[in-house]
N, C-alpha and C positions, 0 to 999 in steps of 0.2 A: 555521558561522554561517548557513549561505544557507537551508538547513533552519528554522531558527528564525525567520529574516525572512520566510521563504514562510508559517511556522504561523502569528504572528503579524500578519503586515500581509499583503504580496502577492508574488506570483510576480514582478512587475513592479520590485518595491522592492528584492527580490534581486537581480536582474542587475543594476539600476541601482548598487550597493552595490561589486559585482565589477566594473562595467565594461564589461559587454556589453550591444551594441549591441538584443539583444532577448532572448526569454526560452528559447528551445530549447535551447541551450548549457546554461544555466543548469538547467533543467530535469532534461535529461540527465544533466548529468555534477556538477551541485553539491548538488542537492537528494536527501536519501534518500527514496526509494521506502517506503511503509509495508509492511511483511512479515507482517501480523497477516491468517490468513483467518478468513471468518465462522465461528461455532460451527455447525456441522450436526454437532452429534455426536449429536442425538435422530434423524437421520434415516440416517446410519451406524449405529446400534443397531436399529433395526427393519430396516436392511436384513440384520445379522448376525443378529436371530432370523429372520425369513424363513430363512435359508442353513440354519440350525441344524434349524428343520424339516423340511425338505426332506432334510438329511441324515440323519435318523433318530434 
């Protein structure tokens, strides 16, 4: 619930709904953190190509 409220409104609103006096506890324990990493596959592909050229 806190994650949805944070995404659709604000972290402050999520904290208020949960009865927290501030946002620190809400952010640390109740709002799900993003787990997606940026797509760096092109960079990793180039790195792999360079290694293969050196290895023969």
